[in-house]
C-alpha positions as CSV (number, residue, x, y, z in Angstrom):
1,M,-2.4,6.0,238.2
2,R,-6.0,5.1,237.0
3,G,-8.0,7.9,236.1
4,S,-4.9,10.4,235.4
5,W,-5.0,12.3,231.6
6,A,-3.5,10.1,230.3
7,D,-5.9,6.9,230.8
8,R,-8.6,9.7,228.6
9,P,-8.5,10.6,225.1
10,A,-7.1,13.7,223.6
11,R,-9.5,15.9,222.5
12,L,-6.3,17.7,220.1
13,A,-3.4,16.3,218.4
14,G,-1.0,18.7,216.7
15,G,1.8,18.4,214.8
16,G,4.0,20.5,212.4
17,R,7.9,21.8,211.3
18,A,7.8,21.1,208.0
19,L,11.0,18.9,207.5
20,G,11.6,18.3,211.0
21,G,8.9,15.6,210.4
22,A,6.5,16.0,213.3
23,G,3.4,16.2,210.8
24,L,4.5,13.2,209.3
25,L,3.8,11.6,212.9
26,L,1.0,13.1,213.4
27,P,-1.6,10.3,212.1
28,A,0.2,7.7,214.2
29,T,0.7,10.0,217.3
30,A,-3.6,11.1,216.7
31,R,-4.1,7.2,216.6
32,A,-2.2,6.9,219.5
33,L,-3.8,9.2,221.5
34,G,-7.4,8.7,220.5
35,A,-7.3,11.7,220.2
36,K,-10.8,13.4,218.2
37,H,-9.4,16.5,215.7
38,Q,-5.8,16.6,214.2
39,V,-4.1,20.0,213.8
40,W,-1.4,20.4,211.2
41,L,0.5,23.3,212.0
42,D,2.5,25.1,208.4
43,S,3.4,21.0,207.5
44,M,4.2,18.4,205.7
45,V,1.3,16.1,205.1
46,P,1.9,12.8,203.6
47,D,0.5,11.1,200.7
48,G,0.0,7.7,201.9
49,R,1.7,6.3,198.4
50,C,6.0,7.3,199.1
51,S,7.7,8.4,201.6
52,L,8.8,12.0,201.9
53,L,12.3,11.3,200.9
54,S,10.6,9.9,197.7
55,E,8.3,13.2,196.7
56,L,11.3,15.6,198.1
57,R,13.5,13.7,195.0
58,E,10.2,14.2,192.5
59,V,9.4,18.0,193.3
60,A,11.5,19.4,196.6
61,T,11.6,23.0,194.4
62,E,7.7,23.0,194.3
63,I,7.3,22.0,198.1
64,V,10.5,23.8,199.5
65,N,11.6,27.5,199.2
66,P,14.9,25.9,197.2
67,E,17.2,28.5,199.7
68,W,16.4,26.6,202.5
69,L,17.3,23.2,201.3
70,G,20.5,22.3,203.2
71,V,20.1,25.2,206.0
72,D,20.8,23.6,209.2
73,P,19.5,26.2,211.6
74,I,20.6,24.5,214.6
75,D,23.8,25.4,213.4
76,D,23.4,28.3,211.4
77,H,21.5,30.6,213.7
78,Q,21.2,33.7,211.4
79,A,19.7,31.4,208.7
80,A,17.0,30.0,211.5
81,V,16.2,34.4,211.8
82,R,16.0,34.4,208.7
83,F,13.4,31.0,207.8
84,L,12.4,30.3,210.8
85,F,12.3,33.5,213.5
86,H,12.0,36.2,211.1
87,D,8.7,37.6,212.0
88,C,9.4,37.9,215.8
89,P,10.7,40.3,217.9
90,P,14.4,40.4,218.8
91,S,14.2,39.0,222.0
92,T,12.1,36.7,220.6
93,Q,14.3,35.3,218.4
94,S,17.1,35.1,221.0
95,W,14.3,32.4,223.5
96,A,13.6,30.9,220.0
97,L,16.8,29.9,218.5
98,T,17.6,28.4,222.1
99,T,14.3,26.1,221.8
100,L,16.1,24.6,218.8
101,R,16.4,21.1,218.6
102,R,17.9,18.4,215.9
103,F,14.7,15.9,215.5
104,I,15.5,14.0,212.8
105,P,12.8,11.0,212.2
106,N,14.7,8.6,210.0
107,Y,12.1,5.9,209.5
108,A,9.1,8.7,208.8
109,Y,10.9,10.3,206.2
110,A,12.2,6.9,204.3
111,H,8.5,5.3,204.8
112,P,4.9,6.2,203.4
113,I,2.7,7.4,206.1
114,S,-0.6,6.8,205.8
115,L,-3.2,9.2,207.5
116,V,-6.5,9.0,210.0
117,E,-9.2,9.5,208.0
118,E,-11.6,9.3,210.4
119,I,-10.1,11.9,212.5
120,P,-11.0,15.2,211.6
121,S,-7.7,17.7,210.3
122,T,-7.4,21.2,210.9
123,Y,-4.2,23.1,208.8
124,V,-2.8,26.2,209.9
125,A,-0.7,27.0,206.4
126,C,1.3,30.3,207.2
127,S,1.6,33.0,204.6
128,L,4.8,34.6,205.6
129,D,6.9,31.6,205.6
130,R,9.8,31.1,204.2
131,T,10.4,27.1,204.1
132,L,7.3,25.6,202.7
133,K,5.4,27.0,200.3
134,P,2.3,28.7,201.5
135,W,0.5,27.8,198.3
136,W,1.6,24.0,198.7
137,C,0.4,24.3,202.3
138,A,-2.5,25.5,201.5
139,D,-3.3,23.5,198.6
140,V,-2.1,20.1,200.0
141,A,-4.3,20.7,202.6
142,A,-7.4,20.6,200.0
143,R,-5.9,17.7,198.9
144,R,-5.0,15.0,201.1
145,L,-6.8,16.5,203.8
146,G,-9.8,17.7,202.3
147,V,-10.4,21.2,204.0
148,H,-9.7,24.9,203.5
149,A,-6.7,25.8,205.3
150,A,-6.9,28.2,207.2
151,V,-3.8,31.1,207.2
152,L,-2.4,33.0,209.2
153,D,0.3,35.6,208.2
154,T,3.1,34.4,210.2
155,G,6.5,32.8,208.9
156,H,6.8,29.0,209.3
157,C,6.7,28.8,213.7
158,P,3.3,31.2,214.6
159,H,3.2,29.2,217.7
160,V,6.4,31.4,218.2
161,S,5.1,34.6,216.6
162,D,1.7,34.8,217.0
163,P,0.5,32.5,219.9
164,D,-2.2,34.5,220.1
165,G,-3.4,33.4,216.8
166,V,-2.9,29.7,217.1
167,A,-5.0,29.7,220.5
168,R,-7.7,30.8,218.4
169,I,-8.2,28.7,216.0
170,L,-7.0,25.9,218.5
171,T,-10.1,27.5,220.5
172,A,-12.6,27.4,217.3
173,V,-11.4,24.4,216.9
174,M,-12.7,22.9,220.3
175,G,-16.0,25.1,219.8
176,A,-15.0,26.1,223.4
177,P,-14.8,30.0,224.4
178,R,-11.5,32.1,224.9
179,R,-11.0,32.4,228.5
């Protein structure tokens, strides 16, 4: 379709979900979409020199809560609630469990991923995260992206527990008035 939304550059590209890998795919996604801004939603930020697997072999417990290592929230819903959805009411937890999908981007895990430094970034850190360590997220935003992290008082999935908070940040990034 000529002139459709698919023909226009994206204003915003986002990624997240820690070791799920979506953050690792954000640079390529932003580049492919012609995005004007990248939003890192409580996620790993590649360092461009080594793979995620190499980085985790060296410093996993500096980045990730040791109790989270080896947990599969798809097979263990109690763990999913404990680590991902602990800040949600029970009805939201029940719904959120139905949204979990297995996503293993093996290539992205095993190879260095370069950042797209020419596209500005915003990093959203979550102070109550039980998967990634919140202090590491804020530090990596500063060191690798050169930005001060916006912080939400949520767990690892702020788009589930505080969608209004995420929307406020996205609206501020885009400079548009909120309706």
